[in-house]
PQR file with spaces between the fields and no chain letter, atoms N, CA, C, O and H, PARSE charges and radii, in Angstrom:
ATOM       1  N    MET     1     112.109   24.981  161.334 -0.4000 1.5000
ATOM       2  CA   MET     1     113.047   24.766  160.746 -0.0000 2.0000
ATOM       3  C    MET     1     114.025   23.669  161.105  0.5500 1.7000
ATOM       4  O    MET     1     114.552   22.767  160.454 -0.5500 1.4000
ATOM       5  N    ILE     2     114.103   24.176  162.744 -0.4000 1.5000
ATOM       6  CA   ILE     2     115.642   22.860  163.136 -0.0000 2.0000
ATOM       7  C    ILE     2     114.896   21.596  162.859  0.5500 1.7000
ATOM       8  O    ILE     2     115.637   20.730  162.394 -0.5500 1.4000
ATOM       9  H    ILE     2     113.675   24.909  163.272  0.4000 1.0000
ATOM      10  N    CYS     3     113.632   21.225  163.008 -0.4000 1.5000
ATOM      11  CA   CYS     3     113.333   19.522  162.626 -0.0000 2.0000
ATOM      12  C    CYS     3     113.826   19.547  161.432  0.5500 1.7000
ATOM      13  O    CYS     3     114.895   18.947  161.326 -0.5500 1.4000
ATOM      14  H    CYS     3     113.030   21.929  163.386  0.4000 1.0000
ATOM      15  N    VAL     4     113.215   20.277  160.020 -0.4000 1.5000
ATOM      16  CA   VAL     4     113.853   19.947  158.763 -0.0000 2.0000
ATOM      17  C    VAL     4     115.428   19.691  158.705  0.5500 1.7000
ATOM      18  O    VAL     4     115.854   18.618  158.279 -0.5500 1.4000
ATOM      19  H    VAL     4     112.346   20.765  160.106  0.4000 1.0000
ATOM      20  N    GLY     5     116.162   20.561  159.082 -0.4000 1.5000
ATOM      21  CA   GLY     5     117.618   20.670  159.147 -0.0000 2.0000
ATOM      22  C    GLY     5     117.880   19.486  159.985  0.5500 1.7000
ATOM      23  O    GLY     5     118.938   19.133  159.464 -0.5500 1.4000
ATOM      24  H    GLY     5     115.816   21.433  159.428  0.4000 1.0000
ATOM      25  N    LEU     6     117.653   18.603  160.940 -0.4000 1.5000
ATOM      26  CA   LEU     6     117.896   17.708  161.699 -0.0000 2.0000
ATOM      27  C    LEU     6     117.347   16.334  160.647  0.5500 1.7000
ATOM      28  O    LEU     6     118.094   15.454  160.218 -0.5500 1.4000
ATOM      29  H    LEU     6     116.793   18.889  161.363  0.4000 1.0000
ATOM      30  N    LEU     7     116.065   16.429  160.424 -0.4000 1.5000
ATOM      31  CA   LEU     7     115.796   15.358  159.719 -0.0000 2.0000
ATOM      32  C    LEU     7     116.792   15.443  158.419  0.5500 1.7000
ATOM      33  O    LEU     7     117.552   14.489  158.254 -0.5500 1.4000
ATOM      34  H    LEU     7     115.458   17.144  160.772  0.4000 1.0000
ATOM      35  N    ILE     8     116.822   16.281  157.700 -0.4000 1.5000
ATOM      36  CA   ILE     8     117.988   16.062  156.747 -0.0000 2.0000
ATOM      37  C    ILE     8     118.980   15.449  156.907  0.5500 1.7000
ATOM      38  O    ILE     8     119.186   14.444  156.227 -0.5500 1.4000
ATOM      39  H    ILE     8     116.205   17.056  157.834  0.4000 1.0000
ATOM      40  N    MET     9     120.058   15.966  158.044 -0.4000 1.5000
ATOM      41  CA   MET     9     120.853   15.563  158.452 -0.0000 2.0000
ATOM      42  C    MET     9     120.885   13.891  158.617  0.5500 1.7000
ATOM      43  O    MET     9     121.636   13.141  157.993 -0.5500 1.4000
ATOM      44  H    MET     9     119.891   16.783  158.597  0.4000 1.0000
ATOM      45  N    TRP    10     119.995   13.540  159.503 -0.4000 1.5000
ATOM      46  CA   TRP    10     119.616   12.325  159.713 -0.0000 2.0000
ATOM      47  C    TRP    10     119.265   11.406  158.747  0.5500 1.7000
ATOM      48  O    TRP    10     119.570   10.255  159.058 -0.5500 1.4000
ATOM      49  H    TRP    10     119.385   14.149  160.010  0.4000 1.0000
ATOM      50  N    CYS    11     118.630   11.557  157.488 -0.4000 1.5000
ATOM      51  CA   CYS    11     118.778   11.053  156.417 -0.0000 2.0000
ATOM      52  C    CYS    11     119.946   10.721  156.144  0.5500 1.7000
ATOM      53  O    CYS    11     120.265    9.532  156.112 -0.5500 1.4000
ATOM      54  H    CYS    11     118.383   12.493  157.236  0.4000 1.0000
ATOM      55  N    GLY    12     120.833   11.737  155.886 -0.4000 1.5000
ATOM      56  CA   GLY    12     121.990   11.790  154.813 -0.0000 2.0000
ATOM      57  C    GLY    12     123.290   11.064  155.897  0.5500 1.7000
ATOM      58  O    GLY    12     124.498   11.104  155.661 -0.5500 1.4000
ATOM      59  H    GLY    12     120.574   12.702  155.912  0.4000 1.0000
ATOM      60  N    ALA    13     122.716   10.514  156.936 -0.4000 1.5000
ATOM      61  CA   ALA    13     123.950    9.856  157.763 -0.0000 2.0000
ATOM      62  C    ALA    13     123.545    8.242  157.376  0.5500 1.7000
ATOM      63  O    ALA    13     124.418    7.419  157.650 -0.5500 1.4000
ATOM      64  H    ALA    13     121.735   10.482  157.128  0.4000 1.0000
ATOM      65  N    ALA    14     122.397    7.775  156.812 -0.4000 1.5000
ATOM      66  CA   ALA    14     122.164    6.600  156.678 -0.0000 2.0000
ATOM      67  C    ALA    14     123.430    5.725  155.709  0.5500 1.7000
ATOM      68  O    ALA    14     123.740    5.930  154.536 -0.5500 1.4000
ATOM      69  H    ALA    14     121.688    8.444  156.589  0.4000 1.0000
ATOM      70  N    GLU    15     123.849    4.965  156.433 -0.4000 1.5000
ATOM      71  CA   GLU    15     125.127    4.002  155.464 -0.0000 2.0000
ATOM      72  C    GLU    15     124.293    3.533  154.358  0.5500 1.7000
ATOM      73  O    GLU    15     123.105    3.215  154.409 -0.5500 1.4000
ATOM      74  H    GLU    15     123.597    4.799  157.386  0.4000 1.0000
ATOM      75  N    ALA    16     125.278    3.536  153.100 -0.4000 1.5000
ATOM      76  CA   ALA    16     124.771    2.856  151.821 -0.0000 2.0000
ATOM      77  C    ALA    16     125.223    1.763  152.108  0.5500 1.7000
ATOM      78  O    ALA    16     126.183    1.504  152.833 -0.5500 1.4000
ATOM      79  H    ALA    16     126.243    3.795  153.058  0.4000 1.0000
ATOM      80  N    ALA    17     124.215    0.748  151.276 -0.4000 1.5000
ATOM      81  CA   ALA    17     124.770   -0.964  151.388 -0.0000 2.0000
ATOM      82  C    ALA    17     125.824   -1.404  150.818  0.5500 1.7000
ATOM      83  O    ALA    17     126.106   -1.124  149.654 -0.5500 1.4000
ATOM      84  H    ALA    17     123.435    0.958  150.687  0.4000 1.0000
ATOM      85  N    PRO    18     126.368   -1.975  151.396 -0.5600 1.5000
ATOM      86  CA   PRO    18     127.907   -2.350  150.797  0.2800 2.0000
ATOM      87  C    PRO    18     127.949   -2.920  149.157  0.5500 1.7000
ATOM      88  O    PRO    18     127.037   -3.592  148.677 -0.5500 1.4000
ATOM      89  N    ALA    19     128.671   -2.683  148.718 -0.4000 1.5000
ATOM      90  CA   ALA    19     128.839   -3.411  147.032 -0.0000 2.0000
ATOM      91  C    ALA    19     128.759   -4.805  147.257  0.5500 1.7000
ATOM      92  O    ALA    19     129.150   -5.361  148.284 -0.5500 1.4000
ATOM      93  H    ALA    19     129.412   -2.137  149.108  0.4000 1.0000
ATOM      94  N    PRO    20     128.302   -5.298  146.387 -0.5600 1.5000
ATOM      95  CA   PRO    20     128.493   -7.051  146.303  0.2800 2.0000
ATOM      96  C    PRO    20     130.021   -7.228  145.847  0.5500 1.7000
ATOM      97  O    PRO    20     130.807   -6.506  145.234 -0.5500 1.4000
ATOM      98  N    ALA    21     130.100   -8.611  146.463 -0.4000 1.5000
ATOM      99  CA   ALA    21     131.613   -8.970  146.039 -0.0000 2.0000
ATOM     100  C    ALA    21     131.622   -9.464  144.799  0.5500 1.7000
ATOM     101  O    ALA    21     130.625  -10.020  144.339 -0.5500 1.4000
ATOM     102  H    ALA    21     129.461   -9.197  146.961  0.4000 1.0000
ATOM     103  N    ILE    22     132.910   -9.300  144.015 -0.4000 1.5000
ATOM     104  CA   ILE    22     132.996   -9.964  142.619 -0.0000 2.0000
ATOM     105  C    ILE    22     134.112  -10.853  142.710  0.5500 1.7000
ATOM     106  O    ILE    22     135.301  -10.716  143.001 -0.5500 1.4000
ATOM     107  H    ILE    22     133.721   -8.848  144.389  0.4000 1.0000
ATOM     108  N    ARG    23     133.176  -12.062  142.285 -0.4000 1.5000
ATOM     109  CA   ARG    23     133.965  -13.317  142.013 -0.0000 2.0000
ATOM     110  C    ARG    23     133.892  -14.195  140.580  0.5500 1.7000
ATOM     111  O    ARG    23     132.887  -14.539  139.958 -0.5500 1.4000
ATOM     112  H    ARG    23     132.211  -12.174  142.049  0.4000 1.0000
ATOM     113  N    CYS    24     135.080  -14.398  140.325 -0.4000 1.5000
ATOM     114  CA   CYS    24     135.097  -15.204  138.919 -0.0000 2.0000
ATOM     115  C    CYS    24     134.647  -16.678  139.627  0.5500 1.7000
ATOM     116  O    CYS    24     134.678  -16.971  140.822 -0.5500 1.4000
ATOM     117  H    CYS    24     135.897  -14.119  140.830  0.4000 1.0000
ATOM     118  N    PRO    25     134.334  -17.280  138.786 -0.5600 1.5000
ATOM     119  CA   PRO    25     134.128  -18.660  139.040  0.2800 2.0000
ATOM     120  C    PRO    25     135.660  -19.633  138.897  0.5500 1.7000
ATOM     121  O    PRO    25     136.557  -19.129  138.220 -0.5500 1.4000
ATOM     122  N    PRO    26     135.887  -20.897  139.495 -0.5600 1.5000
ATOM     123  CA   PRO    26     137.419  -21.208  139.067  0.2800 2.0000
ATOM     124  C    PRO    26     137.688  -21.483  137.632  0.5500 1.7000
ATOM     125  O    PRO    26     136.878  -21.883  136.795 -0.5500 1.4000
ATOM     126  N    LEU    27     138.664  -21.271  137.509 -0.4000 1.5000
ATOM     127  CA   LEU    27     139.622  -21.348  136.148 -0.0000 2.0000
ATOM     128  C    LEU    27     140.101  -22.926  136.124  0.5500 1.7000
ATOM     129  O    LEU    27     140.507  -23.512  137.127 -0.5500 1.4000
ATOM     130  H    LEU    27     139.322  -20.946  138.189  0.4000 1.0000
ATOM     131  N    ALA    28     139.980  -23.553  134.737 -0.4000 1.5000
ATOM     132  CA   ALA    28     140.884  -24.674  134.717 -0.0000 2.0000
ATOM     133  C    ALA    28     142.116  -24.498  134.918  0.5500 1.7000
ATOM     134  O    ALA    28     142.595  -23.364  134.930 -0.5500 1.4000
ATOM     135  H    ALA    28     139.650  -23.076  133.922  0.4000 1.0000
ATOM     136  N    VAL    29     142.707  -25.391  135.076 -0.4000 1.5000
ATOM     137  CA   VAL    29     144.248  -25.665  135.145 -0.0000 2.0000
ATOM     138  C    VAL    29     144.504  -26.334  134.105  0.5500 1.7000
ATOM     139  O    VAL    29     143.779  -27.258  133.734 -0.5500 1.4000
ATOM     140  H    VAL    29     142.318  -26.312  135.066  0.4000 1.0000
ATOM     141  N    TYR    30     145.870  -25.860  133.312 -0.4000 1.5000
ATOM     142  CA   TYR    30     146.483  -26.718  132.256 -0.0000 2.0000
ATOM     143  C    TYR    30     147.710  -27.206  132.696  0.5500 1.7000
ATOM     144  O    TYR    30     148.324  -26.710  133.640 -0.5500 1.4000
ATOM     145  H    TYR    30     146.459  -25.110  133.614  0.4000 1.0000
ATOM     146  N    SER    31     148.087  -28.156  132.048 -0.4000 1.5000
ATOM     147  CA   SER    31     149.437  -28.517  132.406 -0.0000 2.0000
ATOM     148  C    SER    31     150.585  -28.069  131.479  0.5500 1.7000
ATOM     149  O    SER    31     150.344  -28.064  130.272 -0.5500 1.4000
ATOM     150  H    SER    31     147.588  -28.560  131.281  0.4000 1.0000
ATOM     151  N    LYS    32     151.801  -27.693  131.906 -0.4000 1.5000
ATOM     152  CA   LYS    32     152.849  -26.683  130.992 -0.0000 2.0000
ATOM     153  C    LYS    32     152.663  -27.563  129.821  0.5500 1.7000
ATOM     154  O    LYS    32     152.305  -26.882  128.860 -0.5500 1.4000
ATOM     155  H    LYS    32     151.997  -27.697  132.887  0.4000 1.0000
ATOM     156  N    ARG    33     152.747  -28.554  129.594 -0.4000 1.5000
ATOM     157  CA   ARG    33     152.783  -29.500  128.616 -0.0000 2.0000
ATOM     158  C    ARG    33     151.747  -28.797  127.484  0.5500 1.7000
ATOM     159  O    ARG    33     152.003  -28.233  126.420 -0.5500 1.4000
ATOM     160  H    ARG    33     153.038  -29.107  130.375  0.4000 1.0000
ATOM     161  N    ASP    34     150.518  -29.063  128.142 -0.4000 1.5000
ATOM     162  CA   ASP    34     149.289  -28.950  127.367 -0.0000 2.0000
ATOM     163  C    ASP    34     149.686  -27.236  126.819  0.5500 1.7000
ATOM     164  O    ASP    34     149.749  -27.070  125.601 -0.5500 1.4000
ATOM     165  H    ASP    34     150.311  -29.521  129.006  0.4000 1.0000
ATOM     166  N    GLN    35     149.892  -26.251  127.566 -0.4000 1.5000
ATOM     167  CA   GLN    35     150.162  -24.766  127.589 -0.0000 2.0000
ATOM     168  C    GLN    35     150.782  -24.888  126.050  0.5500 1.7000
ATOM     169  O    GLN    35     150.171  -24.582  125.026 -0.5500 1.4000
ATOM     170  H    GLN    35     149.841  -26.386  128.555  0.4000 1.0000
ATOM     171  N    GLN    36     152.307  -25.470  126.136 -0.4000 1.5000
ATOM     172  CA   GLN    36     152.896  -25.022  124.853 -0.0000 2.0000
ATOM     173  C    GLN    36     152.793  -25.817  123.810  0.5500 1.7000
ATOM     174  O    GLN    36     153.530  -25.626  122.843 -0.5500 1.4000
ATOM     175  H    GLN    36     152.803  -25.718  126.968  0.4000 1.0000
ATOM     176  N    ALA    37     151.944  -26.760  123.818 -0.4000 1.5000
ATOM     177  CA   ALA    37     151.272  -27.478  123.004 -0.0000 2.0000
ATOM     178  C    ALA    37     150.432  -26.677  122.032  0.5500 1.7000
ATOM     179  O    ALA    37     150.277  -26.781  120.815 -0.5500 1.4000
ATOM     180  H    ALA    37     151.346  -26.915  124.605  0.4000 1.0000
ATOM     181  N    ALA    38     149.902  -25.790  123.000 -0.4000 1.5000
ATOM     182  CA   ALA    38     148.790  -24.854  122.571 -0.0000 2.0000
ATOM     183  C    ALA    38     149.120  -24.210  121.856  0.5500 1.7000
ATOM     184  O    ALA    38     148.761  -24.072  120.687 -0.5500 1.4000
ATOM     185  H    ALA    38     150.027  -25.706  123.988  0.4000 1.0000
ATOM     186  N    ALA    39     150.420  -23.323  122.872 -0.4000 1.5000
ATOM     187  CA   ALA    39     151.158  -22.210  122.050 -0.0000 2.0000
ATOM     188  C    ALA    39     151.550  -22.327  120.445  0.5500 1.7000
ATOM     189  O    ALA    39     151.429  -21.516  119.527 -0.5500 1.4000
ATOM     190  H    ALA    39     150.712  -23.435  123.822  0.4000 1.0000
ATOM     191  N    ARG    40     152.096  -23.744  120.497 -0.4000 1.5000
ATOM     192  CA   ARG    40     152.681  -23.763  119.228 -0.0000 2.0000
ATOM     193  C    ARG    40     151.484  -24.149  118.176  0.5500 1.7000
ATOM     194  O    ARG    40     151.713  -24.186  116.967 -0.5500 1.4000
ATOM     195  H    ARG    40     152.194  -24.402  121.243  0.4000 1.0000
ATOM     196  N    GLU    41     150.521  -24.362  118.582 -0.4000 1.5000
ATOM     197  CA   GLU    41     149.109  -24.574  117.781 -0.0000 2.0000
ATOM     198  C    GLU    41     148.750  -23.414  117.247  0.5500 1.7000
ATOM     199  O    GLU    41     148.497  -23.301  116.047 -0.5500 1.4000
ATOM     200  H    GLU    41     150.334  -24.332  119.564  0.4000 1.0000
ATOM     201  N    VAL    42     148.678  -22.167  118.330 -0.4000 1.5000
ATOM     202  CA   VAL    42     148.153  -20.775  117.978 -0.0000 2.0000
ATOM     203  C    VAL    42     149.280  -20.371  116.848  0.5500 1.7000
ATOM     204  O    VAL    42     148.988  -20.142  115.675 -0.5500 1.4000
ATOM     205  H    VAL    42     148.884  -22.259  119.305  0.4000 1.0000
ATOM     206  N    ARG    43     150.346  -20.330  117.276 -0.4000 1.5000
ATOM     207  CA   ARG    43     151.843  -19.777  116.171 -0.0000 2.0000
ATOM     208  C    ARG    43     151.677  -20.179  115.174  0.5500 1.7000
ATOM     209  O    ARG    43     152.200  -19.481  114.305 -0.5500 1.4000
ATOM     210  H    ARG    43     150.584  -20.516  118.229  0.4000 1.0000
ATOM     211  N    ALA    44     150.918  -21.446  114.646 -0.4000 1.5000
ATOM     212  CA   ALA    44     150.675  -22.137  113.194 -0.0000 2.0000
ATOM     213  C    ALA    44     149.858  -21.401  113.025  0.5500 1.7000
ATOM     214  O    ALA    44     150.206  -20.881  111.965 -0.5500 1.4000
ATOM     215  H    ALA    44     150.493  -22.013  115.352  0.4000 1.0000
ATOM     216  N    MET    45     148.557  -20.736  113.446 -0.4000 1.5000
ATOM     217  CA   MET    45     147.508  -20.294  112.785 -0.0000 2.0000
ATOM     218  C    MET    45     148.153  -18.922  111.844  0.5500 1.7000
ATOM     219  O    MET    45     149.163  -18.237  112.007 -0.5500 1.4000
ATOM     220  H    MET    45     148.274  -21.158  114.308  0.4000 1.0000
ATOM     221  N    PRO    46     147.010  -18.891  110.760 -0.5600 1.5000
ATOM     222  CA   PRO    46     147.166  -17.927  110.164  0.2800 2.0000
ATOM     223  C    PRO    46     147.268  -16.417  110.651  0.5500 1.7000
ATOM     224  O    PRO    46     146.557  -16.118  111.610 -0.5500 1.4000
ATOM     225  N    HIS    47     148.017  -15.508  110.134 -0.4000 1.5000
ATOM     226  CA   HIS    47     148.076  -13.999  110.925 -0.0000 2.0000
ATOM     227  C    HIS    47     146.216  -13.596  110.874  0.5500 1.7000
ATOM     228  O    HIS    47     145.350  -14.024  110.111 -0.5500 1.4000
ATOM     229  H    HIS    47     148.595  -15.751  109.355  0.4000 1.0000
ATOM     230  N    GLY    48     146.142  -12.772  111.840 -0.4000 1.5000
ATOM     231  CA   GLY    48     144.794  -12.628  112.000 -0.0000 2.0000
ATOM     232  C    GLY    48     143.667  -13.560  111.884  0.5500 1.7000
ATOM     233  O    GLY    48     142.572  -13.416  111.340 -0.5500 1.4000
ATOM     234  H    GLY    48     146.846  -12.424  112.459  0.4000 1.0000
ATOM     235  N    SER    49     144.155  -14.495  112.485 -0.4000 1.5000
ATOM     236  CA   SER    49     143.125  -15.419  112.546 -0.0000 2.0000
ATOM     237  C    SER    49     141.964  -14.940  113.567  0.5500 1.7000
ATOM     238  O    SER    49     142.177  -14.189  114.520 -0.5500 1.4000
ATOM     239  H    SER    49     145.044  -14.611  112.927  0.4000 1.0000
ATOM     240  N    ARG    50     140.560  -15.549  113.187 -0.4000 1.5000
ATOM     241  CA   ARG    50     140.106  -14.935  114.121 -0.0000 2.0000
ATOM     242  C    ARG    50     139.504  -16.201  115.669  0.5500 1.7000
ATOM     243  O    ARG    50     138.891  -15.856  116.679 -0.5500 1.4000
ATOM     244  H    ARG    50     140.387  -16.159  112.413  0.4000 1.0000
ATOM     245  N    ALA    51     139.908  -17.421  115.347 -0.4000 1.5000
ATOM     246  CA   ALA    51     140.310  -18.464  116.357 -0.0000 2.0000
ATOM     247  C    ALA    51     141.337  -18.003  117.289  0.5500 1.7000
ATOM     248  O    ALA    51     141.292  -18.141  118.512 -0.5500 1.4000
ATOM     249  H    ALA    51     140.407  -17.701  114.526  0.4000 1.0000
ATOM     250  N    ALA    52     142.468  -17.324  116.466 -0.4000 1.5000
ATOM     251  CA   ALA    52     143.613  -16.600  117.549 -0.0000 2.0000
ATOM     252  C    ALA    52     143.429  -15.754  118.353  0.5500 1.7000
ATOM     253  O    ALA    52     143.834  -15.705  119.514 -0.5500 1.4000
ATOM     254  H    ALA    52     142.504  -17.212  115.473  0.4000 1.0000
ATOM     255  N    ARG    53     142.595  -14.790  117.590 -0.4000 1.5000
ATOM     256  CA   ARG    53     141.871  -13.593  118.263 -0.0000 2.0000
ATOM     257  C    ARG    53     140.538  -14.134  119.358  0.5500 1.7000
ATOM     258  O    ARG    53     140.296  -13.396  120.313 -0.5500 1.4000
ATOM     259  H    ARG    53     142.266  -14.830  116.647  0.4000 1.0000
ATOM     260  N    LEU    54     139.938  -15.059  119.237 -0.4000 1.5000
ATOM     261  CA   LEU    54     139.131  -15.735  120.430 -0.0000 2.0000
ATOM     262  C    LEU    54     139.904  -16.096  121.672  0.5500 1.7000
ATOM     263  O    LEU    54     139.721  -15.742  122.837 -0.5500 1.4000
ATOM     264  H    LEU    54     140.134  -15.659  118.461  0.4000 1.0000
ATOM     265  N    ILE    55     141.102  -17.140  120.971 -0.4000 1.5000
ATOM     266  CA   ILE    55     141.991  -17.526  122.555 -0.0000 2.0000
ATOM     267  C    ILE    55     142.985  -16.644  123.005  0.5500 1.7000
ATOM     268  O    ILE    55     143.720  -16.877  123.964 -0.5500 1.4000
ATOM     269  H    ILE    55     141.251  -17.427  120.025  0.4000 1.0000
ATOM     270  N    ALA    56     143.010  -15.591  122.286 -0.4000 1.5000
ATOM     271  CA   ALA    56     143.641  -14.069  122.739 -0.0000 2.0000
ATOM     272  C    ALA    56     142.589  -13.660  124.345  0.5500 1.7000
ATOM     273  O    ALA    56     142.834  -13.664  125.551 -0.5500 1.4000
ATOM     274  H    ALA    56     142.413  -15.402  121.506  0.4000 1.0000
ATOM     275  N    ASP    57     141.471  -13.368  123.555 -0.4000 1.5000
ATOM     276  CA   ASP    57     140.316  -12.989  124.363 -0.0000 2.0000
ATOM     277  C    ASP    57     140.359  -13.696  125.698  0.5500 1.7000
ATOM     278  O    ASP    57     140.618  -13.068  126.725 -0.5500 1.4000
ATOM     279  H    ASP    57     141.273  -13.364  122.575  0.4000 1.0000
ATOM     280  N    TYR    58     140.116  -14.968  125.699 -0.4000 1.5000
ATOM     281  CA   TYR    58     140.091  -15.839  126.831 -0.0000 2.0000
ATOM     282  C    TYR    58     141.609  -15.966  127.362  0.5500 1.7000
ATOM     283  O    TYR    58     141.865  -16.929  128.086 -0.5500 1.4000
ATOM     284  H    TYR    58     139.906  -15.478  124.865  0.4000 1.0000
ATOM     285  N    GLY    59     142.162  -15.468  127.188 -0.4000 1.5000
ATOM     286  CA   GLY    59     143.631  -15.497  127.958 -0.0000 2.0000
ATOM     287  C    GLY    59     143.364  -14.191  128.848  0.5500 1.7000
ATOM     288  O    GLY    59     143.484  -14.362  130.061 -0.5500 1.4000
ATOM     289  H    GLY    59     141.954  -14.686  126.601  0.4000 1.0000
ATOM     290  N    THR    60     143.008  -12.875  128.392 -0.4000 1.5000
ATOM     291  CA   THR    60     142.808  -11.906  129.304 -0.0000 2.0000
ATOM     292  C    THR    60     141.388  -11.951  129.922  0.5500 1.7000
ATOM     293  O    THR    60     141.012  -11.095  130.723 -0.5500 1.4000
ATOM     294  H    THR    60     142.910  -12.736  127.406  0.4000 1.0000
ATOM     295  N    LEU    61     140.874  -12.639  129.651 -0.4000 1.5000
ATOM     296  CA   LEU    61     139.787  -13.209  130.783 -0.0000 2.0000
ATOM     297  C    LEU    61     140.120  -13.805  131.987  0.5500 1.7000
ATOM     298  O    LEU    61     139.710  -13.549  133.119 -0.5500 1.4000
ATOM     299  H    LEU    61     141.179  -13.334  129.000  0.4000 1.0000
ATOM     300  N    ARG    62     140.959  -14.679  131.578 -0.4000 1.5000
ATOM     301  CA   ARG    62     141.782  -15.599  132.954 -0.0000 2.0000
ATOM     302  C    ARG    62     142.416  -14.560  133.723  0.5500 1.7000
ATOM     303  O    ARG    62     142.221  -14.469  134.935 -0.5500 1.4000
ATOM     304  H    ARG    62     141.292  -14.887  130.659  0.4000 1.0000
ATOM     305  N    ALA    63     143.230  -13.703  133.031 -0.4000 1.5000
ATOM     306  CA   ALA    63     144.234  -12.777  133.750 -0.0000 2.0000
ATOM     307  C    ALA    63     143.823  -11.787  134.551  0.5500 1.7000
ATOM     308  O    ALA    63     144.594  -11.174  135.290 -0.5500 1.4000
ATOM     309  H    ALA    63     143.388  -13.778  132.047  0.4000 1.0000
ATOM     310  N    ARG    64     142.409  -11.530  134.450 -0.4000 1.5000
ATOM     311  CA   ARG    64     141.471  -10.412  135.154 -0.0000 2.0000
ATOM     312  C    ARG    64     140.513  -11.479  136.015  0.5500 1.7000
ATOM     313  O    ARG    64     139.908  -11.031  136.988 -0.5500 1.4000
ATOM     314  H    ARG    64     141.783  -12.028  133.850  0.4000 1.0000
ATOM     315  N    CYS    65     140.401  -12.606  135.731 -0.4000 1.5000
ATOM     316  CA   CYS    65     139.853  -13.218  137.004 -0.0000 2.0000
ATOM     317  C    CYS    65     141.097  -13.839  137.975  0.5500 1.7000
ATOM     318  O    CYS    65     140.741  -14.444  138.986 -0.5500 1.4000
ATOM     319  H    CYS    65     140.892  -12.971  134.940  0.4000 1.0000
ATOM     320  N    ARG    66     142.228  -13.734  137.758 -0.4000 1.5000
ATOM     321  CA   ARG    66     143.418  -14.300  138.160 -0.0000 2.0000
ATOM     322  C    ARG    66     143.910  -12.942  139.427  0.5500 1.7000
ATOM     323  O    ARG    66     144.451  -13.142  140.515 -0.5500 1.4000
ATOM     324  H    ARG    66     142.518  -13.243  136.937  0.4000 1.0000
ATOM     325  N    ALA    67     143.452  -11.436  138.753 -0.4000 1.5000
ATOM     326  CA   ALA    67     143.626  -10.105  139.561 -0.0000 2.0000
ATOM     327  C    ALA    67     142.618  -10.622  140.459  0.5500 1.7000
ATOM     328  O    ALA    67     142.898  -11.098  141.559 -0.5500 1.4000
ATOM     329  H    ALA    67     143.013  -11.274  137.869  0.4000 1.0000
ATOM     330  N    ILE    68     141.691  -10.550  140.090 -0.4000 1.5000
ATOM     331  CA   ILE    68     140.340  -10.548  140.892 -0.0000 2.0000
ATOM     332  C    ILE    68     140.269  -11.680  142.322  0.5500 1.7000
ATOM     333  O    ILE    68     139.878  -11.300  143.425 -0.5500 1.4000
ATOM     334  H    ILE    68     141.464  -10.163  139.196  0.4000 1.0000
ATOM     335  N    ALA    69     140.676  -12.945  142.061 -0.4000 1.5000
ATOM     336  CA   ALA    69     141.065  -13.724  142.671 -0.0000 2.0000
ATOM     337  C    ALA    69     142.075  -13.609  143.741  0.5500 1.7000
ATOM     338  O    ALA    69     142.013  -14.241  144.795 -0.5500 1.4000
ATOM     339  H    ALA    69     140.993  -13.253  141.164  0.4000 1.0000
ATOM     340  N    GLY    70     143.303  -12.510  143.328 -0.4000 1.5000
ATOM     341  CA   GLY    70     144.321  -12.731  144.069 -0.0000 2.0000
ATOM     342  C    GLY    70     145.331  -13.609  143.793  0.5500 1.7000
ATOM     343  O    GLY    70     146.335  -13.621  144.505 -0.5500 1.4000
ATOM     344  H    GLY    70     143.353  -11.996  142.472  0.4000 1.0000
ATOM     345  N    GLY    71     145.214  -14.314  142.898 -0.4000 1.5000
ATOM     346  CA   GLY    71     146.229  -15.248  142.701 -0.0000 2.0000
ATOM     347  C    GLY    71     146.410  -16.701  141.409  0.5500 1.7000
ATOM     348  O    GLY    71     147.215  -16.397  140.528 -0.5500 1.4000
ATOM     349  H    GLY    71     144.398  -14.303  142.319  0.4000 1.0000
ATOM     350  N    ASP    72     146.071  -17.477  141.316 -0.4000 1.5000
ATOM     351  CA   ASP    72     146.048  -18.244  140.058 -0.0000 2.0000
ATOM     352  C    ASP    72     144.973  -18.405  139.213  0.5500 1.7000
ATOM     353  O    ASP    72     144.958  -18.767  138.036 -0.5500 1.4000
ATOM     354  H    ASP    72     145.417  -17.724  142.031  0.4000 1.0000
ATOM     355  N    GLY    73     143.633  -17.942  140.313 -0.4000 1.5000
ATOM     356  CA   GLY    73     142.467  -18.075  140.173 -0.0000 2.0000
ATOM     357  C    GLY    73     141.867  -19.466  140.042  0.5500 1.7000
ATOM     358  O    GLY    73     140.826  -19.559  139.392 -0.5500 1.4000
ATOM     359  H    GLY    73     143.645  -17.648  141.269  0.4000 1.0000
ATOM     360  N    SER    74     142.393  -20.546  140.576 -0.4000 1.5000
ATOM     361  CA   SER    74     141.916  -21.501  140.620 -0.0000 2.0000
ATOM     362  C    SER    74     140.753  -21.827  141.694  0.5500 1.7000
ATOM     363  O    SER    74     140.158  -22.904  141.644 -0.5500 1.4000
ATOM     364  H    SER    74     143.239  -20.470  141.104  0.4000 1.0000
ATOM     365  N    GLY    75     140.443  -20.798  142.718 -0.4000 1.5000
ATOM     366  CA   GLY    75     139.411  -21.122  143.572 -0.0000 2.0000
ATOM     367  C    GLY    75     140.328  -22.036  144.568  0.5500 1.7000
ATOM     368  O    GLY    75     139.621  -22.629  145.383 -0.5500 1.4000
ATOM     369  H    GLY    75     140.926  -19.924  142.758  0.4000 1.0000
ATOM     370  N    ARG    76     141.453  -22.247  144.681 -0.4000 1.5000
ATOM     371  CA   ARG    76     141.404  -23.435  145.798 -0.0000 2.0000
ATOM     372  C    ARG    76     142.613  -22.639  146.566  0.5500 1.7000
ATOM     373  O    ARG    76     143.079  -23.087  147.614 -0.5500 1.4000
ATOM     374  H    ARG    76     142.028  -21.766  144.020  0.4000 1.0000
């Protein structure tokens, strides 16, 4: 009985493998001028535009990558 208890304790003490690191690919860097021009173009799109929604989703993805990278997400 003692052997079974020791075996259970020994098996429970094994270390779990560490979780894999999460990394995003480097993000493209856009100039302030390009960002401002793109913002004007998006504002000119019709309300509810599918393209505007896709662009907003891309912005969310970039923000998440920056949060994971702990900075600008450029990988530099």
